[in-house]
N, C-alpha and C positions, 0 to 999 in steps of 0.2 A: 330655725329651721320647724318644719311643721312635723305633725306626728306627736304621739305619746311620751316619746322619749327623748332625751338629749341624745347627742351624738356622744360616743364612748371614744376617747382614742387610748389605746393601748400602747406601753412602755415597754415593748417584749424581747424577746430573744435570748432570754436569760432563765432557762436556756429555753430553745425553740420546742421542744417536745411540751415543756410546761406551759408554753404559751399557747400552744394547738389546743392543750387540755382544758385552759382557761376558756378558750375562745367557743368550743364545743361544748360546754358545761354552760355558758351564757346562753348559748342558742337553746339547749336543751330543756333549760329553766324557765325561756320567756315565754309567757302563753300568748299564743299565735294561733291562729288560724289558715295564713296566707303567708307571702313574702313582706308584705308590706304590715303585719304587725310586727316585726323585729324591730331589733334596734340597730341602728347605723354603727358598724363599729368600723374604728378606722387604726389598723396594726403596724407600728414600726417595730418589726420581727429584725431587731441589728444585734447578732450574737458578736459582735467585733466589740460590745461594750467593756472596758477592761475586767478583768477576774475581781470580783467583790471582794473574797477573802482574803487574797491577797493584798489587796489594797488597805483593808482594816488594821492587818497585821502590818503594815509600813513594809511590805516587800515588794509593790507594785503601782502603778502610776494609778490614781483616784479615778472614777466613773463619773464623778459628780460633773463634769462640765459636759462630757458625751449625753450623760441622761437630761440635762439643762436642756441642750441642743434640741433631743429627741421630743421633748417636753413642748416648746417653743414650735416646732415642725408638724407636728401633730393639731396643735392650736392654730396656727396657719391653715392647715387643712381644711378645719372645721370643726373641731373637736370641742366639745363644751365642758367635757368633764374627762377627769383623767385616772386611770388606774395604772398599777405596776406589778405583773402575778411573779415576781421575786421578792423574798423576804430579807435576801442580807442588804438587797440595794436600796432597803428601806431606811439604812445607817445614812444615804444620802436623800431623804426625802425632803429635807428642808431645801438644797439645792434647786430641784423641783417646784418646788410652791414659791421660791423667791423669784425662778425665770418665768412663772406664768402668775403672777398674783392675784388675776382676777379668774381663777378657772379653778373650779373645786377639784381636791385631789382626795380619792379615797382610799385611805390606807389599809394596807394590806394587814396590819399589825392591828389595829384597833378593831378592824372586822373579826379577825379570828380571836382575839380575847373578848369581845361580845359574844361571839357564839359559843366559847369555851363554857361561860358563867351561864347562857341561857341551856347548855346541856347537862352542866354539873354545876347546877346552882350553889351545891354545898362543899364542893372542892374547897382545900387549903393547900394541896400540894399537886404539879400537873408535871407530867413529864415532856421533854420539848427534844425531838429529833429534828435537827436542824444543820446549816455549814459550819465549820470553823468561825466564819466572820459572822454568822449571827449569834454564836456564842460568845465570841471575843466581844463586839460590841455591844452586847449584854440588851440588845433591843426588848427580846422578851421579858427578861429577867427584871428591867426596871418596869415596864409598864404593869406586869402581874404582880408586882410589889405594889404597885398603887392602888390596886384593888385587896390587896391582903392575901396574895397567893404567892406559894413561894415554888420555884421552877427548879426541877431535878433533872439534872441534862447525865448524858452517859460519860464514863471514865474514859482518861485519854485512849485507852486500848481499844474499848467498845466505839467512841468517836470516829476511831479509823476505820472502824466497819461502816459504821455512817455513810461516811465520806465516800468509801470505797463503792458503796452502792449507790449513792448520788452521781459518782462521775459515771458509773455502769447507764444510768439512766441517760446522761449527756451523748455519751457516744452509741446509743442505741443498741446495748449488748446485755442490758438487763433482764435477769432470768429468776428461775427458781433458788438460787444462791443469794441472790442479792435478798429477796423478799425474806428467805429464811433469816439471813443476817440482821435484818430490819427488825422482825419478829422476836428475834433472840434477844437483841438489845432493849426493845421495848418491854420484853416481857419482865427483864432484871430490874427495869426502874419503876412498874407496877409492884413488884415483888417487894422495893423500897420504901413504899407509901402512895406512889403518886394515884391521883383519886381520877385522872382523864389523860390523854394522851395528845399532845398538840404536833400534828404534823407541820412543823415549823419551815418547810421548803418544801417549795412548788413540786420538786421531783419526786418527792416523797409518796404523795398520793397517789404515783403511778404505778407504787409497789405495794401500798398499802391502802385497798380501797374501802376493807369493810368497816362498817359504822361503830361497829363495838372490837375490844380485843378481851376474848377470857383467857385468865392465868389461873388456872385452877379452880376456885369456886368464887372467884372477885372477876367483876365483868366493867370495865371502863369505856366508856365513851371515846371514840377517836376523832378528834376535829381536824377536818382535811383545811388547810388555810387555803387553797384553791377555791373549796366550797363555799367558806366563809366571803370569800371575796366576790362571788359570782351573785351571793343574795345581797349582799350590801350594795354591788354595782346596779344592781337591778332597780333597788330602793331608792338609791342616788339618781339613777338617769331618769326617774319619772317626772313629768314635767307637773 
């Protein structure tokens, strides 16, 4: 394909609002003076992908076959690079890579960790707001451990509040109550020693958009996994 960017394929729909948020931020971040300066983006917004947290817990079907099929379809349609704005689905990232071995896949997890290390270079403990599936699969726990960083996750009662907020975004009903709940959970984690806050679910940045969280005299960076993926996508898409 011609142009300064590779065609990007988005494995989306998990959920739709998070996919829209990623695309809007990608468009806004692209240096462009006219339509032709933007990236060609192919989006498969498929909300029928089996529920990821249920699959990780062994309570539902694996999304791996559907994710692999979406990847193949996007590549067949012209995608030269794949991204997936869903953290939990990265527990099945190997299925995507195996399905299209010659196509680069930008890892949301790796992008978020790189962004965290850049914004909080001395951090040794980070708070993680994510789905049950992401926590149970330990995607971030293991990846952060590789760079010497400990992950602090909410206790069970607080995690239920996180999941309720995420669910509200998915059904289009999130508001001040959900924003307040997430902030309260985050504040507890910062008080417990977290030196950065990772929005490790792409619904979370739709409720927490401030770049920093202040708790008393302490201020920590809030790392949006969506924003991190946008940054890495732009870098990877350049020819």
